[in-house]
N, C-alpha and C positions, 0 to 999 in steps of 0.2 A: 407523455410519462417520461420521467428521467431514466436516462440509460437506454433510449431506443436507438441511438445512433449505431449503425452497422457500416463498418468499413468494407470497401470492396477487396476482394482477393486476399482475405485474412482468415486463416483457419482457426486461430486461437482467439477466442472471445476476448476483447479489451476490457469489458466489463463483466464482472462476476458477481452473482448473488448468492448468499449463504443463508441459512436458517438462523433464527434468533439465538438458539443455544451456542451455535458455532460463534457468532460474533461475541457473545457474552464471554465464552471461553478465551477467544483469542485476545480479547482486550483486558483480560484479567491481570496481566503485568504492567499495564499503563496506568494504573491508578496514581503513580507520582505526577502525572500530568493533570494538574487540577482542572484545567479549562475543559478537559474532556467530560467532567461530571455532568450528567443530565443529558448528554447527546445520544442520539440514536443512529446507529450505523444504517446506511440506506443501500450503498452497494460498494465494491472494491473494484480496483483495477487488477490487471492480471498478476500484479507482484504482492497483492494483498494491502495495498495503500487503501485507506478507507475515506469514503465521502460520508460524513456525518451530519445529521441535522440537530439543531438546538431546538429547545421548546418554543422559541419564538419564530420558528419557520426558516431560519437562516441555515446555510450550510457552510462547513469548514472540510478542509482537507488534512488528513492525518497521514503523514509521510512515514512509513516504516523505514525508509531509506535515510531519512535525516533525523528522525525522532522529533518532528515539529508537528504542530496543529496550527494551521492557518485558517483564519476566518476570511472568507472569500466572497461569499455570494449571499445577499439578502434574502433571496427565496428560490423556490424550485425553478422558476422561469429564468432566472439569471443563470443558474447553474447550467441548465438545458442549453441556454444560448451560448455559453462559454464552452461547453462540451462540444458543441457543434463546429467549433473553429479549429483549424489546423494547429494553432498555436497551443491551445488547451489540449488537444489531442497529444501533441508532443510532450507538454510539460506534465500533465496528470495522468495521462494513460499510457505514456511512453511507447507509443505506437511503433517507433522504428526497432526498439529492442524487442518488442512483441513479434514483429515481423521477422526479425533475424532468429528469434527462438523457434518460430513455426518452420521456417526454412531449414532449421537444424533438427527438426523432428521432435521439439519439446511442446507438447500440447497437453495442457493440465486436464485431469479428470474432473469430475463434478466437486470434489472436496478439496482440489489441489490449486496451487498457484505456481508462478514462476518464482524461485527463490535463489538467492545468491548463496553460493558454496561458501565464499568468504565475504561477510558483510561489508559493504563499501566503507561503513563507519569504522571498521577495523582495518581498512587498507585494501579491500577486495576491489576489483574493477568492475564498472558498470559495463559489462560485455557479455556476449553470448557465451564465451568459453567459461564464465564464472557462474552459469545458471544451471539449475536442476529443478526438477518437479518435486515439489513437497507439500505436505499437508498444510492447509490454509491456517488452521488454529495454531498449530505448532509454528509455523514460520512468523506470524504476527506476535505471538506470545514470546517467542525467543528475541524477536527484535526489540520488543518493550523491555525486556531484562537487560539486553545489551546497552540500549540507550540509557536506562536509568543508571547503570554502573559507569558509564563513561561521560555522562552530561556535564559534569563539573571539572573534567579534566582539561588542562590547557592544550590547544592545537599542538600537534606534533608529539604529544606524549607517547612514549613507548608502552605498549600493552604487553604484559607477559602472560596474562591469564584472565579467564572470566569464569564466573560460576553461574551455570544455568540449571534452574530447578524444575 
C-alpha cells in the first residue's frame, strides 16, 4: 500500500490523507495547470503537496511550494520504492523540516497541514520560523492562486500585492 512508510521518532505524520471533497476543494484554484486534468489525488505530504495518479496508473507530484507538476513514477510500485528511499523522503516529504516543526510543537490536526506564513514563491524562507498550522483546503487553494498570478513573471520581479479569493 502506498504511503505505509513510518519514520522513527517523528510525531508529525509525513503522509496525510484527506477526503475526496477536501482534495476537490483544495485543487479548485489549480485549473490553470492543464496537466492536472484527469488526475486523482492519492495522498499529500505534511505541507499539502500532492501525489496524484493519472488514468494510466502513473503518478505525479504537485508541488505547492514551486507550483509545478512533475510526472515521476510509472506506477504505484515505483512510487512506493521511491518513497522508501532517504533521498525521496527528503525531496518529496521534506522530512527534515517536518522534524523541525514537530520539535517546535507544530503538529497538524486531521484537516491541517504545515503552511508557510510567507510563501517561498513570494520570498518566504523554507524554515520552521516561517511555518504555522493551517487548513489543508485553504493552504493548497491559496498556493494555486499565488502560483497562477506569478507564473509568468520574470525571476526577481518585485511583487507589491496579490488577490486571494
